[in-house]
N, CA, C, O and the ligand as a Tripos MOL2 file, in Angstrom:
@<TRIPOS>MOLECULE
protein
  277   275    70     0     0
PROTEIN
NO_CHARGES

@<TRIPOS>ATOM
      1 N         -11.5140   -8.8040   -4.5360 N.3       1 MET1
      2 CA        -10.3140   -8.0290   -4.8910 C.3       1 MET1
      3 C         -10.6960   -6.7720   -5.6660 C.2       1 MET1
      4 O         -11.4720   -6.8160   -6.6210 O.2       1 MET1
      5 N         -10.1500   -5.6990   -5.2440 N.am      2 ASN2
      6 CA        -10.3990   -4.4590   -5.9690 C.3       2 ASN2
      7 C          -9.3120   -4.2360   -7.0050 C.2       2 ASN2
      8 O          -8.1190   -4.2390   -6.7050 O.2       2 ASN2
      9 N          -9.7600   -4.0470   -8.2130 N.am      3 THR3
     10 CA         -8.8160   -3.7790   -9.2850 C.3       3 THR3
     11 C          -8.9750   -2.3420   -9.7270 C.2       3 THR3
     12 O         -10.0370   -1.9300  -10.1940 O.2       3 THR3
     13 N          -7.9240   -1.6010   -9.5760 N.am      4 ILE4
     14 CA         -7.9690   -0.2050  -10.0150 C.3       4 ILE4
     15 C          -7.2890   -0.1020  -11.3690 C.2       4 ILE4
     16 O          -6.0850   -0.3160  -11.5140 O.2       4 ILE4
     17 N          -8.1000    0.2320  -12.3410 N.am      5 ILE5
     18 CA         -7.5820    0.3520  -13.6960 C.3       5 ILE5
     19 C          -7.5160    1.8160  -14.0750 C.2       5 ILE5
     20 O          -8.4990    2.5510  -13.9720 O.2       5 ILE5
     21 N          -6.3720    2.2120  -14.5020 N.am      6 LYS6
     22 CA         -6.2280    3.5890  -14.9770 C.3       6 LYS6
     23 C          -6.7770    3.6940  -16.3870 C.2       6 LYS6
     24 O          -6.4340    2.8900  -17.2540 O.2       6 LYS6
     25 N          -7.6170    4.6710  -16.6140 N.am      7 THR7
     26 CA         -8.1650    4.8460  -17.9560 C.3       7 THR7
     27 C          -7.7370    6.1730  -18.5570 C.2       7 THR7
     28 O          -8.2030    6.5680  -19.6260 O.2       7 THR7
     29 N          -6.8430    6.8510  -17.8550 N.am      8 LYS8
     30 CA         -6.3190    8.1010  -18.4140 C.3       8 LYS8
     31 C          -4.8160    7.9880  -18.5320 C.2       8 LYS8
     32 O          -4.1360    7.5000  -17.6290 O.2       8 LYS8
     33 N          -4.3170    8.4410  -19.6450 N.am      9 TRP9
     34 CA         -2.8950    8.3570  -19.8840 C.3       9 TRP9
     35 C          -2.3350    9.7350  -20.2190 C.2       9 TRP9
     36 O          -3.0180   10.5790  -20.7990 O.2       9 TRP9
     37 N          -1.1120    9.9350  -19.8500 N.am     10 ILE10
     38 CA         -0.3890   11.1090  -20.3160 C.3      10 ILE10
     39 C           0.5690   10.5990  -21.3750 C.2      10 ILE10
     40 O           1.4760    9.8210  -21.0820 O.2      10 ILE10
     41 N           0.3660   11.0350  -22.5900 N.am     11 ILE11
     42 CA          1.2720   10.6120  -23.6580 C.3      11 ILE11
     43 C           2.2510   11.7500  -23.9460 C.2      11 ILE11
     44 O           1.8700   12.9180  -24.0140 O.2      11 ILE11
     45 N           3.5060   11.3820  -24.1130 N.am     12 THR12
     46 CA          4.5180   12.3670  -24.4750 C.3      12 THR12
     47 C           4.9930   12.0590  -25.8730 C.2      12 THR12
     48 O           5.5060   10.9730  -26.1410 O.2      12 THR12
     49 N           4.8220   13.0120  -26.7620 N.am     13 CYS13
     50 CA          5.2540   12.8170  -28.1340 C.3      13 CYS13
     51 C           6.7770   12.7810  -28.1940 C.2      13 CYS13
     52 O           7.4300   13.6820  -27.6680 O.2      13 CYS13
     53 N           7.3560   11.7630  -28.8220 N.am     14 PRO14
     54 CA          8.8200   11.6550  -28.8960 C.3      14 PRO14
     55 C           9.4440   12.6790  -29.8460 C.2      14 PRO14
     56 O          10.6580   12.8810  -29.8230 O.2      14 PRO14
     57 N           8.6430   13.3150  -30.6650 N.am     15 LYS15
     58 CA          9.1720   14.2880  -31.6260 C.3      15 LYS15
     59 C           9.1970   15.7010  -31.0460 C.2      15 LYS15
     60 O          10.2290   16.3700  -31.0870 O.2      15 LYS15
     61 N           8.0800   16.1500  -30.5130 N.am     16 CYS16
     62 CA          7.9950   17.5520  -30.0590 C.3      16 CYS16
     63 C           7.8550   17.6700  -28.5430 C.2      16 CYS16
     64 O           7.7840   18.7780  -28.0100 O.2      16 CYS16
     65 N           7.8160   16.5310  -27.8480 N.am     17 TRP17
     66 CA          7.7090   16.4860  -26.3910 C.3      17 TRP17
     67 C           6.4260   17.1250  -25.8740 C.2      17 TRP17
     68 O           6.3640   17.5750  -24.7300 O.2      17 TRP17
     69 N           5.4310   17.1600  -26.7030 N.am     18 PHE18
     70 CA          4.1410   17.6890  -26.2960 C.3      18 PHE18
     71 C           3.4390   16.6550  -25.4220 C.2      18 PHE18
     72 O           3.3270   15.4850  -25.7860 O.2      18 PHE18
     73 N           2.9770   17.1020  -24.2830 N.am     19 LYS19
     74 CA          2.2800   16.1910  -23.3670 C.3      19 LYS19
     75 C           0.7770   16.3850  -23.4930 C.2      19 LYS19
     76 O           0.2750   17.5090  -23.5110 O.2      19 LYS19
     77 N           0.0800   15.2760  -23.5790 N.am     20 LYS20
     78 CA         -1.3720   15.3570  -23.7220 C.3      20 LYS20
     79 C          -2.0170   14.2540  -22.9010 C.2      20 LYS20
     80 O          -1.5830   13.1020  -22.9120 O.2      20 LYS20
     81 N          -3.0620   14.6420  -22.1910 N.am     21 GLU21
     82 CA         -3.7990   13.6200  -21.4460 C.3      21 GLU21
     83 C          -4.8960   13.0590  -22.3390 C.2      21 GLU21
     84 O          -5.6740   13.7980  -22.9420 O.2      21 GLU21
     85 N          -4.9340   11.7500  -22.4070 N.am     22 GLU22
     86 CA         -5.9360   11.0990  -23.2420 C.3      22 GLU22
     87 C          -6.7180   10.0980  -22.4090 C.2      22 GLU22
     88 O          -6.1860    9.4610  -21.5000 O.2      22 GLU22
     89 N          -7.9810    9.9780  -22.7430 N.am     23 LYS23
     90 CA         -8.7980    8.9880  -22.0680 C.3      23 LYS23
     91 C          -8.9680    7.8090  -23.0170 C.2      23 LYS23
     92 O          -9.2570    7.9860  -24.2010 O.2      23 LYS23
     93 N          -8.7870    6.6270  -22.4930 N.am     24 ILE24
     94 CA         -8.8830    5.4440  -23.3300 C.3      24 ILE24
     95 C         -10.3450    5.0220  -23.4520 C.2      24 ILE24
     96 O         -11.0210    4.8230  -22.4430 O.2      24 ILE24
     97 N         -10.8320    4.8860  -24.6770 N.am     25 PRO25
     98 CA        -12.2470    4.5750  -24.8810 C.3      25 PRO25
     99 C         -12.6550    3.1680  -24.4520 C.2      25 PRO25
    100 O         -13.7920    2.9600  -24.0280 O.2      25 PRO25
    101 N         -11.7600    2.2160  -24.5530 N.am     26 GLY26
    102 CA        -12.1450    0.8500  -24.1930 C.3      26 GLY26
    103 C         -10.9490    0.0490  -23.7520 C.2      26 GLY26
    104 O          -9.9180    0.6150  -23.3860 O.2      26 GLY26
    105 N         -11.0730   -1.2560  -23.7820 N.am     27 THR27
    106 CA        -10.0000   -2.1190  -23.3100 C.3      27 THR27
    107 C          -9.1350   -2.6390  -24.4500 C.2      27 THR27
    108 O          -8.2050   -3.4170  -24.2350 O.2      27 THR27
    109 N          -9.4500   -2.2020  -25.6570 N.am     28 GLU28
    110 CA         -8.6710   -2.7040  -26.7840 C.3      28 GLU28
    111 C          -7.3490   -1.9550  -26.9280 C.2      28 GLU28
    112 O          -7.2340   -0.7830  -26.5690 O.2      28 GLU28
    113 N          -6.3790   -2.6490  -27.4530 N.am     29 CYS29
    114 CA         -5.0940   -2.0250  -27.7100 C.3      29 CYS29
    115 C          -5.2040   -1.1120  -28.9220 C.2      29 CYS29
    116 O          -5.9630   -1.3680  -29.8570 O.2      29 CYS29
    117 N          -4.4250   -0.0430  -28.8760 N.am     30 MET30
    118 CA         -4.4310    0.9090  -29.9670 C.3      30 MET30
    119 C          -3.0350    0.9120  -30.5850 C.2      30 MET30
    120 O          -2.0360    1.0310  -29.8750 O.2      30 MET30
    121 N          -2.9730    0.7830  -31.8830 N.am     31 TYR31
    122 CA         -1.6650    0.6630  -32.5150 C.3      31 TYR31
    123 C          -1.1180    1.9750  -33.0370 C.2      31 TYR31
    124 O           0.0880    2.1210  -33.2340 O.2      31 TYR31
    125 N          -1.9970    2.9180  -33.2580 N.am     32 PHE32
    126 CA         -1.5460    4.2010  -33.7820 C.3      32 PHE32
    127 C          -2.1160    5.3510  -32.9690 C.2      32 PHE32
    128 O          -3.2120    5.2700  -32.4140 O.2      32 PHE32
    129 N          -1.3410    6.4140  -32.9180 N.am     33 TYR33
    130 CA         -1.8000    7.6170  -32.2320 C.3      33 TYR33
    131 C          -1.2090    8.8070  -32.9550 C.2      33 TYR33
    132 O          -0.0150    8.8340  -33.2550 O.2      33 TYR33
    133 N          -2.0420    9.7850  -33.2320 N.am     34 GLU34
    134 CA         -1.5310   10.9740  -33.9180 C.3      34 GLU34
    135 C          -1.3560   12.0880  -32.9090 C.2      34 GLU34
    136 O          -2.2840   12.4280  -32.1760 O.2      34 GLU34
    137 N          -0.1480   12.6590  -32.8740 N.am     35 CYS35
    138 CA          0.1410   13.7610  -31.9650 C.3      35 CYS35
    139 C          -0.7330   14.9480  -32.3430 C.2      35 CYS35
    140 O          -0.8260   15.3330  -33.5080 O.2      35 CYS35
    141 N          -1.3760   15.5210  -31.3120 N.am     36 LYS36
    142 CA         -2.2900   16.6310  -31.5680 C.3      36 LYS36
    143 C          -1.5460   17.9110  -31.9610 C.2      36 LYS36
    144 O          -2.1450   18.8370  -32.5060 O.2      36 LYS36
    145 N          -0.2810   17.9570  -31.6900 N.am     37 LYS37
    146 CA          0.4700   19.1850  -31.9790 C.3      37 LYS37
    147 C           1.2170   19.1220  -33.3000 C.2      37 LYS37
    148 O           1.0030   19.9580  -34.1780 O.2      37 LYS37
    149 N           2.1030   18.1240  -33.4470 N.am     38 CYS38
    150 CA          2.9410   18.0760  -34.6510 C.3      38 CYS38
    151 C           2.4140   17.0970  -35.6930 C.2      38 CYS38
    152 O           2.9900   16.9580  -36.7710 O.2      38 CYS38
    153 N           1.3150   16.4200  -35.3650 N.am     39 LYS39
    154 CA          0.6510   15.4910  -36.2900 C.3      39 LYS39
    155 C           1.5070   14.2780  -36.6600 C.2      39 LYS39
    156 O           1.2630   13.6150  -37.6680 O.2      39 LYS39
    157 N           2.4930   14.0060  -35.8430 N.am     40 THR40
    158 CA          3.2910   12.8050  -36.0720 C.3      40 THR40
    159 C           2.4540   11.5860  -35.7500 C.2      40 THR40
    160 O           1.7660   11.5380  -34.7300 O.2      40 THR40
    161 N           2.5190   10.6130  -36.6190 N.am     41 ARG41
    162 CA          1.7620    9.3930  -36.3780 C.3      41 ARG41
    163 C           2.6550    8.4240  -35.6240 C.2      41 ARG41
    164 O           3.6340    7.9070  -36.1620 O.2      41 ARG41
    165 N           2.3040    8.1920  -34.3920 N.am     42 LEU42
    166 CA          3.0800    7.2710  -33.5780 C.3      42 LEU42
    167 C           2.5760    5.8620  -33.7990 C.2      42 LEU42
    168 O           1.3760    5.6150  -33.9190 O.2      42 LEU42
    169 N           3.5180    4.9570  -33.8500 N.am     43 LYS43
    170 CA          3.1830    3.5560  -34.0420 C.3      43 LYS43
    171 C           3.7560    2.7980  -32.8620 C.2      43 LYS43
    172 O           4.8050    3.1640  -32.3320 O.2      43 LYS43
    173 N           3.0790    1.7550  -32.4520 N.am     44 SER44
    174 CA          3.5880    0.9850  -31.3190 C.3      44 SER44
    175 C           4.9430    0.3850  -31.6540 C.2      44 SER44
    176 O           5.1800   -0.0520  -32.7810 O.2      44 SER44
    177 N           5.8150    0.3680  -30.6840 N.am     45 LEU45
    178 CA          7.1250   -0.2350  -30.8820 C.3      45 LEU45
    179 C           6.9580   -1.7450  -30.9970 C.2      45 LEU45
    180 O           6.0300   -2.3220  -30.4300 O.2      45 LEU45
    181 N           7.8510   -2.3660  -31.7230 N.am     46 SER46
    182 CA          7.6890   -3.7850  -32.0650 C.3      46 SER46
    183 C           7.5440   -4.7010  -30.8510 C.2      46 SER46
    184 O           6.8450   -5.7120  -30.9180 O.2      46 SER46
    185 N           8.1920   -4.3590  -29.7580 N.am     47 TRP47
    186 CA          8.1510   -5.2360  -28.5960 C.3      47 TRP47
    187 C           6.9640   -4.9350  -27.6760 C.2      47 TRP47
    188 O           6.7500   -5.6340  -26.6850 O.2      47 TRP47
    189 N           6.1980   -3.8980  -28.0050 N.am     48 ASP48
    190 CA          5.0480   -3.5570  -27.1870 C.3      48 ASP48
    191 C           3.7660   -3.8980  -27.9230 C.2      48 ASP48
    192 O           3.7290   -3.9230  -29.1530 O.2      48 ASP48
    193 N           2.7170   -4.1610  -27.1590 N.am     49 CYS49
    194 CA          1.4550   -4.5710  -27.7780 C.3      49 CYS49
    195 C           0.6870   -3.3970  -28.3510 C.2      49 CYS49
    196 O          -0.1510   -3.5800  -29.2350 O.2      49 CYS49
    197 N           0.9590   -2.1850  -27.8610 N.am     50 CYS50
    198 CA          0.1980   -1.0420  -28.3500 C.3      50 CYS50
    199 C           0.9130    0.2660  -28.0310 C.2      50 CYS50
    200 O           1.8960    0.2690  -27.2890 O.2      50 CYS50
    201 N           0.4360    1.3600  -28.5770 N.am     51 VAL51
    202 CA          1.0850    2.6520  -28.3490 C.3      51 VAL51
    203 C           1.0410    3.0790  -26.8910 C.2      51 VAL51
    204 O           1.8900    3.8450  -26.4360 O.2      51 VAL51
    205 N           0.0520    2.5840  -26.1590 N.am     52 PHE52
    206 CA         -0.0150    2.9650  -24.7430 C.3      52 PHE52
    207 C           1.2460    2.5180  -24.0230 C.2      52 PHE52
    208 O           1.8620    3.2760  -23.2750 O.2      52 PHE52
    209 N           1.6110    1.2730  -24.2680 N.am     53 CYS53
    210 CA          2.7940    0.7230  -23.6050 C.3      53 CYS53
    211 C           4.0650    1.4100  -24.0790 C.2      53 CYS53
    212 O           5.0190    1.5540  -23.3140 O.2      53 CYS53
    213 N           4.0820    1.8330  -25.3350 N.am     54 SER54
    214 CA          5.2870    2.4190  -25.8880 C.3      54 SER54
    215 C           5.5000    3.8700  -25.4700 C.2      54 SER54
    216 O           6.6280    4.2860  -25.2040 O.2      54 SER54
    217 N           4.4260    4.6310  -25.4140 N.am     55 TYR55
    218 CA          4.5960    6.0680  -25.1960 C.3      55 TYR55
    219 C           3.8710    6.6400  -23.9870 C.2      55 TYR55
    220 O           4.1270    7.7780  -23.5920 O.2      55 TYR55
    221 N           2.9830    5.8750  -23.4040 N.am     56 TRP56
    222 CA          2.2580    6.3940  -22.2530 C.3      56 TRP56
    223 C           3.0310    6.1070  -20.9770 C.2      56 TRP56
    224 O           3.9620    5.3010  -20.9570 O.2      56 TRP56
    225 N           2.6250    6.7810  -19.9240 N.am     57 ASP57
    226 CA          3.2660    6.5460  -18.6290 C.3      57 ASP57
    227 C           2.6160    5.3800  -17.8910 C.2      57 ASP57
    228 O           3.0380    5.0270  -16.7900 O.2      57 ASP57
    229 N           1.6000    4.7890  -18.4900 N.am     58 THR58
    230 CA          0.8670    3.6950  -17.8650 C.3      58 THR58
    231 C           0.7130    2.5670  -18.8730 C.2      58 THR58
    232 O           0.6140    2.8130  -20.0750 O.2      58 THR58
    233 N           0.6950    1.3600  -18.3980 N.am     59 LYS59
    234 CA          0.4880    0.2290  -19.3010 C.3      59 LYS59
    235 C          -0.9610    0.2000  -19.7670 C.2      59 LYS59
    236 O          -1.8440    0.7810  -19.1370 O.2      59 LYS59
    237 N          -1.1860   -0.4800  -20.8720 N.am     60 CYS60
    238 CA         -2.5380   -0.5730  -21.4160 C.3      60 CYS60
    239 C          -3.4270   -1.4030  -20.5000 C.2      60 CYS60
    240 O          -2.9380   -2.1170  -19.6250 O.2      60 CYS60
    241 N          -4.7100   -1.3040  -20.7060 N.am     61 ILE61
    242 CA         -5.6770   -1.9600  -19.8280 C.3      61 ILE61
    243 C          -5.4980   -3.4860  -19.7770 C.2      61 ILE61
    244 O          -5.5040   -4.0480  -18.6820 O.2      61 ILE61
    245 N          -5.3400   -4.1790  -20.9180 N.am     62 PRO62
    246 CA         -5.1020   -5.6360  -20.8350 C.3      62 PRO62
    247 C          -3.8960   -5.9860  -19.9760 C.2      62 PRO62
    248 O          -3.9270   -6.9590  -19.2220 O.2      62 PRO62
    249 N          -2.8340   -5.1950  -20.0870 N.am     63 LYS63
    250 CA         -1.6320   -5.4760  -19.2790 C.3      63 LYS63
    251 C          -1.8620   -5.1650  -17.8130 C.2      63 LYS63
    252 O          -1.3510   -5.8600  -16.9340 O.2      63 LYS63
    253 N          -2.6370   -4.1120  -17.5510 N.am     64 GLN64
    254 CA         -2.9710   -3.8040  -16.1620 C.3      64 GLN64
    255 C          -3.7660   -4.9440  -15.5400 C.2      64 GLN64
    256 O          -3.5310   -5.3230  -14.3920 O.2      64 GLN64
    257 N          -4.7030   -5.4860  -16.3020 N.am     65 LEU65
    258 CA         -5.5180   -6.5970  -15.8100 C.3      65 LEU65
    259 C          -4.6650   -7.8280  -15.5540 C.2      65 LEU65
    260 O          -4.8550   -8.5330  -14.5630 O.2      65 LEU65
    261 N          -3.7300   -8.0770  -16.4500 N.am     66 GLU66
    262 CA         -2.8130   -9.2070  -16.2790 C.3      66 GLU66
    263 C          -2.0160   -9.0770  -15.0010 C.2      66 GLU66
    264 O          -1.8090  -10.0500  -14.2760 O.2      66 GLU66
    265 N          -1.5700   -7.8600  -14.7360 N.am     67 GLY67
    266 CA         -0.7570   -7.5950  -13.5670 C.3      67 GLY67
    267 C          -1.4840   -7.8390  -12.2510 C.2      67 GLY67
    268 O          -0.8610   -8.0490  -11.2110 O.2      67 GLY67
    269 N          -2.8060   -7.8080  -12.3160 N.am     68 GLU68
    270 CA         -3.6090   -7.9830  -11.0990 C.3      68 GLU68
    271 C          -3.8720   -9.4350  -10.7780 C.2      68 GLU68
    272 O          -4.3990   -9.7390   -9.7080 O.2      68 GLU68
    273 N          -3.5250  -10.3310  -11.6610 N.am     69 LYS69
    274 CA         -3.7870  -11.7490  -11.4390 C.3      69 LYS69
    275 C          -2.9790  -12.2980  -10.2700 C.2      69 LYS69
    276 O          -3.0840  -13.4820   -9.9490 O.2      69 LYS69
    277 ZN          4.3420   15.7840  -31.5100 Zn       70 ZN70
@<TRIPOS>BOND
     1     1     2 1
     2     2     3 1
     3     3     4 2
     4     3     5 am
     5     5     6 1
     6     6     7 1
     7     7     8 2
     8     7     9 am
     9     9    10 1
    10    10    11 1
    11    11    12 2
    12    11    13 am
    13    13    14 1
    14    14    15 1
    15    15    16 2
    16    15    17 am
    17    17    18 1
    18    18    19 1
    19    19    20 2
    20    19    21 am
    21    21    22 1
    22    22    23 1
    23    23    24 2
    24    23    25 am
    25    25    26 1
    26    26    27 1
    27    27    28 2
    28    27    29 am
    29    29    30 1
    30    30    31 1
    31    31    32 2
    32    31    33 am
    33    33    34 1
    34    34    35 1
    35    35    36 2
    36    35    37 am
    37    37    38 1
    38    38    39 1
    39    39    40 2
    40    39    41 am
    41    41    42 1
    42    42    43 1
    43    43    44 2
    44    43    45 am
    45    45    46 1
    46    46    47 1
    47    47    48 2
    48    47    49 am
    49    49    50 1
    50    50    51 1
    51    51    52 2
    52    51    53 am
    53    53    54 1
    54    54    55 1
    55    55    56 2
    56    55    57 am
    57    57    58 1
    58    58    59 1
    59    59    60 2
    60    59    61 am
    61    61    62 1
    62    62    63 1
    63    63    64 2
    64    63    65 am
    65    65    66 1
    66    66    67 1
    67    67    68 2
    68    67    69 am
    69    69    70 1
    70    70    71 1
    71    71    72 2
    72    71    73 am
    73    73    74 1
    74    74    75 1
    75    75    76 2
    76    75    77 am
    77    77    78 1
    78    78    79 1
    79    79    80 2
    80    79    81 am
    81    81    82 1
    82    82    83 1
    83    83    84 2
    84    83    85 am
    85    85    86 1
    86    86    87 1
    87    87    88 2
    88    87    89 am
    89    89    90 1
    90    90    91 1
    91    91    92 2
    92    91    93 am
    93    93    94 1
    94    94    95 1
    95    95    96 2
    96    95    97 am
    97    97    98 1
    98    98    99 1
    99    99   100 2
   100    99   101 am
   101   101   102 1
   102   102   103 1
   103   103   104 2
   104   103   105 am
   105   105   106 1
   106   106   107 1
   107   107   108 2
   108   107   109 am
   109   109   110 1
   110   110   111 1
   111   111   112 2
   112   111   113 am
   113   113   114 1
   114   114   115 1
   115   115   116 2
   116   115   117 am
   117   117   118 1
   118   118   119 1
   119   119   120 2
   120   119   121 am
   121   121   122 1
   122   122   123 1
   123   123   124 2
   124   123   125 am
   125   125   126 1
   126   126   127 1
   127   127   128 2
   128   127   129 am
   129   129   130 1
   130   130   131 1
   131   131   132 2
   132   131   133 am
   133   133   134 1
   134   134   135 1
   135   135   136 2
   136   135   137 am
   137   137   138 1
   138   138   139 1
   139   139   140 2
   140   139   141 am
   141   141   142 1
   142   142   143 1
   143   143   144 2
   144   143   145 am
   145   145   146 1
   146   146   147 1
   147   147   148 2
   148   147   149 am
   149   149   150 1
   150   150   151 1
   151   151   152 2
   152   151   153 am
   153   153   154 1
   154   154   155 1
   155   155   156 2
   156   155   157 am
   157   157   158 1
   158   158   159 1
   159   159   160 2
   160   159   161 am
   161   161   162 1
   162   162   163 1
   163   163   164 2
   164   163   165 am
   165   165   166 1
   166   166   167 1
   167   167   168 2
   168   167   169 am
   169   169   170 1
   170   170   171 1
   171   171   172 2
   172   171   173 am
   173   173   174 1
   174   174   175 1
   175   175   176 2
   176   175   177 am
   177   177   178 1
   178   178   179 1
   179   179   180 2
   180   179   181 am
   181   181   182 1
   182   182   183 1
   183   183   184 2
   184   183   185 am
   185   185   186 1
   186   186   187 1
   187   187   188 2
   188   187   189 am
   189   189   190 1
   190   190   191 1
   191   191   192 2
   192   191   193 am
   193   193   194 1
   194   194   195 1
   195   195   196 2
   196   195   197 am
   197   197   198 1
   198   198   199 1
   199   199   200 2
   200   199   201 am
   201   201   202 1
   202   202   203 1
   203   203   204 2
   204   203   205 am
   205   205   206 1
   206   206   207 1
   207   207   208 2
   208   207   209 am
   209   209   210 1
   210   210   211 1
   211   211   212 2
   212   211   213 am
   213   213   214 1
   214   214   215 1
   215   215   216 2
   216   215   217 am
   217   217   218 1
   218   218   219 1
   219   219   220 2
   220   219   221 am
   221   221   222 1
   222   222   223 1
   223   223   224 2
   224   223   225 am
   225   225   226 1
   226   226   227 1
   227   227   228 2
   228   227   229 am
   229   229   230 1
   230   230   231 1
   231   231   232 2
   232   231   233 am
   233   233   234 1
   234   234   235 1
   235   235   236 2
   236   235   237 am
   237   237   238 1
   238   238   239 1
   239   239   240 2
   240   239   241 am
   241   241   242 1
   242   242   243 1
   243   243   244 2
   244   243   245 am
   245   245   246 1
   246   246   247 1
   247   247   248 2
   248   247   249 am
   249   249   250 1
   250   250   251 1
   251   251   252 2
   252   251   253 am
   253   253   254 1
   254   254   255 1
   255   255   256 2
   256   255   257 am
   257   257   258 1
   258   258   259 1
   259   259   260 2
   260   259   261 am
   261   261   262 1
   262   262   263 1
   263   263   264 2
   264   263   265 am
   265   265   266 1
   266   266   267 1
   267   267   268 2
   268   267   269 am
   269   269   270 1
   270   270   271 1
   271   271   272 2
   272   271   273 am
   273   273   274 1
   274   274   275 1
   275   275   276 2
@<TRIPOS>SUBSTRUCTURE
     1 MET1         2 RESIDUE 1 A MET
     2 ASN2         6 RESIDUE 1 A ASN
     3 THR3        10 RESIDUE 1 A THR
     4 ILE4        14 RESIDUE 1 A ILE
     5 ILE5        18 RESIDUE 1 A ILE
     6 LYS6        22 RESIDUE 1 A LYS
     7 THR7        26 RESIDUE 1 A THR
     8 LYS8        30 RESIDUE 1 A LYS
     9 TRP9        34 RESIDUE 1 A TRP
    10 ILE10       38 RESIDUE 1 A ILE
    11 ILE11       42 RESIDUE 1 A ILE
    12 THR12       46 RESIDUE 1 A THR
    13 CYS13       50 RESIDUE 1 A CYS
    14 PRO14       54 RESIDUE 1 A PRO
    15 LYS15       58 RESIDUE 1 A LYS
    16 CYS16       62 RESIDUE 1 A CYS
    17 TRP17       66 RESIDUE 1 A TRP
    18 PHE18       70 RESIDUE 1 A PHE
    19 LYS19       74 RESIDUE 1 A LYS
    20 LYS20       78 RESIDUE 1 A LYS
    21 GLU21       82 RESIDUE 1 A GLU
    22 GLU22       86 RESIDUE 1 A GLU
    23 LYS23       90 RESIDUE 1 A LYS
    24 ILE24       94 RESIDUE 1 A ILE
    25 PRO25       98 RESIDUE 1 A PRO
    26 GLY26      102 RESIDUE 1 A GLY
    27 THR27      106 RESIDUE 1 A THR
    28 GLU28      110 RESIDUE 1 A GLU
    29 CYS29      114 RESIDUE 1 A CYS
    30 MET30      118 RESIDUE 1 A MET
    31 TYR31      122 RESIDUE 1 A TYR
    32 PHE32      126 RESIDUE 1 A PHE
    33 TYR33      130 RESIDUE 1 A TYR
    34 GLU34      134 RESIDUE 1 A GLU
    35 CYS35      138 RESIDUE 1 A CYS
    36 LYS36      142 RESIDUE 1 A LYS
    37 LYS37      146 RESIDUE 1 A LYS
    38 CYS38      150 RESIDUE 1 A CYS
    39 LYS39      154 RESIDUE 1 A LYS
    40 THR40      158 RESIDUE 1 A THR
    41 ARG41      162 RESIDUE 1 A ARG
    42 LEU42      166 RESIDUE 1 A LEU
    43 LYS43      170 RESIDUE 1 A LYS
    44 SER44      174 RESIDUE 1 A SER
    45 LEU45      178 RESIDUE 1 A LEU
    46 SER46      182 RESIDUE 1 A SER
    47 TRP47      186 RESIDUE 1 A TRP
    48 ASP48      190 RESIDUE 1 A ASP
    49 CYS49      194 RESIDUE 1 A CYS
    50 CYS50      198 RESIDUE 1 A CYS
    51 VAL51      202 RESIDUE 1 A VAL
    52 PHE52      206 RESIDUE 1 A PHE
    53 CYS53      210 RESIDUE 1 A CYS
    54 SER54      214 RESIDUE 1 A SER
    55 TYR55      218 RESIDUE 1 A TYR
    56 TRP56      222 RESIDUE 1 A TRP
    57 ASP57      226 RESIDUE 1 A ASP
    58 THR58      230 RESIDUE 1 A THR
    59 LYS59      234 RESIDUE 1 A LYS
    60 CYS60      238 RESIDUE 1 A CYS
    61 ILE61      242 RESIDUE 1 A ILE
    62 PRO62      246 RESIDUE 1 A PRO
    63 LYS63      250 RESIDUE 1 A LYS
    64 GLN64      254 RESIDUE 1 A GLN
    65 LEU65      258 RESIDUE 1 A LEU
    66 GLU66      262 RESIDUE 1 A GLU
    67 GLY67      266 RESIDUE 1 A GLY
    68 GLU68      270 RESIDUE 1 A GLU
    69 LYS69      274 RESIDUE 1 A LYS
    70 ZN70       277 GROUP 0 **** ****
């Protein structure tokens, strides 16, 4: 089975709507992300495991792997 994992995310800041492409360094969840433009510190929403799921257009790597099962 081929598993295609996205390792690049487009994050949209909820404050200034600045879009930034970020590359994920590993498979770990990230709980905080600082907007490169307005310096807002984004925190993962309570129902999501990490900021990727909350603000990115793609689910985090652990969730992507789960989805492939
Ligand atoms: Zn921002």
